[in-house]
C-alpha positions in Angstrom: 119.0 82.9 154.7 118.1 80.1 152.3 119.8 76.7 152.5 120.4 74.3 149.7 117.5 72.1 151.0 115.2 75.2 150.8 116.2 75.8 147.2 115.7 72.2 146.2 112.3 72.2 147.9 111.2 75.4 146.0 112.4 73.9 142.7 110.4 70.7 143.3 107.3 72.7 144.2 107.6 75.0 141.2 107.9 72.0 138.9 105.1 70.1 140.5 102.5 72.9 140.5 101.8 72.9 136.7 101.4 69.1 136.7 98.9 69.3 139.6 97.0 72.0 137.6 96.9 69.9 134.5 95.8 66.8 136.4 93.0 68.4 138.5 91.6 71.2 136.4 91.9 70.2 132.7 89.8 67.0 132.8 86.6 67.8 130.8 83.9 65.3 131.3 81.4 64.9 128.5 77.9 66.1 129.5 75.2 63.4 129.3 72.1 65.2 130.8 70.7 68.6 131.5 69.3 69.5 134.9 66.7 72.4 134.9 66.0 73.8 138.4 63.2 76.3 139.2 62.2 77.8 142.5 58.7 76.4 142.3 59.5 72.8 141.3 62.0 70.1 142.0 64.8 69.7 139.5 64.0 68.2 136.1 66.6 66.0 134.4 66.4 65.7 130.6 68.6 64.3 127.8 70.6 66.4 125.5 69.0 64.7 122.4 67.0 65.3 120.3 67.4 69.0 119.4 64.5 71.0 120.8 63.3 74.1 122.7 62.0 73.8 126.3 59.7 76.4 127.7 60.1 77.0 131.5 57.7 79.2 133.5 59.2 81.4 136.2 57.9 84.2 138.5 58.5 87.0 135.9 57.6 85.1 132.7 58.7 82.2 130.4 62.3 81.3 129.6 63.3 79.3 126.6 66.1 76.8 126.8 67.6 75.6 123.5 69.1 72.1 123.4 71.2 71.3 120.3 74.0 68.9 119.5 74.7 67.9 123.1 74.7 71.5 124.3 72.2 73.8 126.0 71.7 77.5 126.5 69.1 80.2 127.5 67.7 81.3 124.2 65.2 83.8 125.6 64.3 85.1 129.1 62.2 87.9 130.4 64.8 89.3 132.7 66.2 92.8 132.2 70.0 92.2 132.0 69.8 89.0 129.9 73.0 87.7 131.6 71.7 84.2 131.3 71.2 84.6 127.5 74.7 86.1 127.1 76.3 83.3 129.0 76.1 81.3 125.8 76.3 77.6 125.1 77.0 75.2 127.9 79.1 72.3 126.5 81.0 70.5 129.3 79.7 68.7 132.4 79.6 71.0 135.4 78.8 74.2 133.5 75.9 76.2 134.8 73.8 79.2 133.7 71.1 80.9 135.8 68.4 83.5 135.3 68.3 84.8 138.9 65.4 87.2 138.4 63.3 84.4 136.9 64.7 81.8 139.4 65.7 79.3 136.8 69.0 77.5 136.4 70.4 75.0 134.0 73.4 72.7 134.5 75.1 70.1 132.4 75.8 66.9 134.3 78.2 64.1 133.4 79.6 60.9 134.8 82.2 62.7 137.0 81.1 65.9 138.7 83.8 68.6 138.4 82.8 70.6 141.5 81.6 69.6 144.9 79.2 72.5 145.2 78.4 75.7 143.5 77.1 78.7 145.5 75.3 81.7 144.3 
C-alpha cells in the first residue's frame, strides 16, 4: 500500500532522473590530443593538427590512422573484420577505436576525462 509520502518521493525521483542524465552524460569535452597505443610500445600522444596520415606497425601488419580537422580514424588496417575502420571518425574526448587483431588502439583525450576506465 503506497502512502502519500511514497507518491511524492516517486514523483521527485522521476523528475530528477532526466536532469541527472543531462548533467552527467551530455557534457562533451573537446578533444585536444590523440593517444595511440600499441602492444609493443608505450603510448604515443600526438596533436590533432595538422592533417596527416600516421602509419603504425602491429603484429599482423601496418595500420593507417588519418587525422583531419581535429578528428581521427582508422583509415586502413590489415585485420579481417575491419571493425576498427568501420568505427568511423572519433570527434569527442573519450572516444576510442581499437584494432584488436593488430593490437593498436586510438583514443581522443581532452581536458576532462569522460570515463574513469575503459575495459576490453
